[in-house]
LUMPA-73307 format. One record per residue (C-alpha): residue in one letter; x, y, z. Coordinates in pm, whole numbers, plus 32768, in hexadecimal, padded with zeros to 4 digits. Example, Ala and Ser with C-alpha at 12.3 -4.5 7.8 and 13.67 -1.06 7.14 Angstrom:
# LUMPA-73307
a84CE7E3E830C/s85577F9682CA/
***
This chain:
# LUMPA-73307
m7B688457848A/s7B0D831183AF/d7A43820A840D/k7B31810E835C/g7C67807F8406/f7DDE80E383CF/l7E9F800D82E5/d80048003833B/t81287F928260/n81107E2C82B2/v7FB07E088217/l80357EA580D8/i81747DA680D5/y809C7C67812E/a7FA07CC17FEE/l80D57C7D7F26/a815C7B387FCB/k811A7A087EF7/d814F78F07FF1/d80FB79A28127/p7FAF791881EF/r7F7C7AB5824B/r7F517B0B80E5/s7DD27AAF80F4/c7D8B7B88822C/a7E6B7CAF818C/e7D9F7C978053/e7C467CA18114/l7CB97DC881D8/l7D227E6F808A/a7BDA7E418001/a7B0B7E998125/g7BCC7FFB812A/g7C9B80BD820F/v7D7881D4825A/i7EC081D481B5/s7FA882F1822D/v80B8837E8152/q81C182F78246/v814781A38228/l815B81DF80A1/n82C5823F80BD/e830B81138199/f8269803680AA/v834080C77F8E/s848780A4805D/v842A7F3F809B/a83CC7EEF7F3F/r85197F6D7EB7/r86087EF37FCF/k85837DBF803D/l84A37D297F32/q85827DB27E0E/m847E7E4E7D3E/s84C97F287C28/w842F80937C1E/e8346802E7B36/q82BA7F1C7C01/v82B1800F7D30/t81FA81027C70/e8108801D7BE8/l80927FA37D43/w80A781147DAE/m7FB181817CC2/r7EC1805B7D2E/f7ECE80CA7E9E/e7E9D822E7E2A/s7D6E81BD7D35/c7CE980F97E57/a7CED82257F62/r7C62831D7E5E/r7B4282317E0C/r7AFF81C67F83/f7B5C82FE804F/r7B6F841B7F68/s7CC38469801C/r7DE1851F7F5C/l7F4184797F4A/i806F85197F20/r811F84717DD4/m825183C47DDE/n838E84977DB3/r84B483BC7CE5/h85C784697D7B/
***
């Protein structure tokens, strides 16, 4: 079990929000590290594509950033996004 907190989908989404006061808190949480589950990443992709109208390229870039952060901080393995 990790001593870091669990980060949910909202933290990832708020970190992208331009004019949301929760953005700075979300960025701080991400910078501090935490556990991001595969389910949270899948929910992020769903919200980013459907509600935020992000392209696959944008979503993939953000996914890679989250994955890179997770590898650096937690040495965990993440499942690569499947574009089916």
